[in-house]
N, C-alpha and C positions, 0 to 999 in steps of 0.2 A: 429551435434546437441548437445547442452549442456544439461547435466542432471540438472534439477532444483530441489531444495530441497523441501521436503514435509512440512516443518515448524511444524512438530508434537511436537517438544519440544521447540519451540520458545516462547519468552515472547512478548505478544501482548499488544500494547498501543492504547487506544481509542482516537479518535479525533472527537468531536461532534459539531454540529451547529444546534441549534433549534430542538434538539431531533433526528436528523439524524446523525448516527455515522458510521465511518469506523474504522477499526483496522489496525495498521501497525506493522510489525515485521521486525527486521534486523537479518539475520541469515546466517552465512557462506559467507559473501560478497554479499548476495542477499537481496532484499526487498520484503516482501509479503504484500499484501493489500487485505482486505476482508470486507464484509458487516457486520457491528456490530450486526445487528439483527439475522443473521444466525450463526455467530461464527464458531465453529468447523464443523458445518453441511454444510456450503456453500463452494463455490470454492475460491481459492486463486489466485489472479493475481500476477505474479512474475516479477520482474524487476532487471536488473543489477544495481549496484551502479551508474554508469554513466547515465543510463536511468532515474533513480529516481531523480538524481541531475538536469537533464534537465527538468523534469516535475515540480519540485519545483521551479526552476528558471522561468519557464513559468507562474506559478501561481503568483509569486511575481511581474513579469513584466505585469500582467494583461491580458495575452493572452487568457484567458478563460472567460473573462467578456462578458456578453451579451451587445449588442449595445443599 
């Protein structure tokens, strides 16, 4: 099992769409994603750089569009 970082001192960037925001941070080769409304109080989903790249490619390819 890999130790995942806590992102305590990471720089978070907001991405918003119609008032709904998520925050993303890149820290030590990891990517953290959290709910913009909860900020430091909410959980952080963590991804490796490869996992994040695959997710972003899926978005760009339209894999998450509703039919």
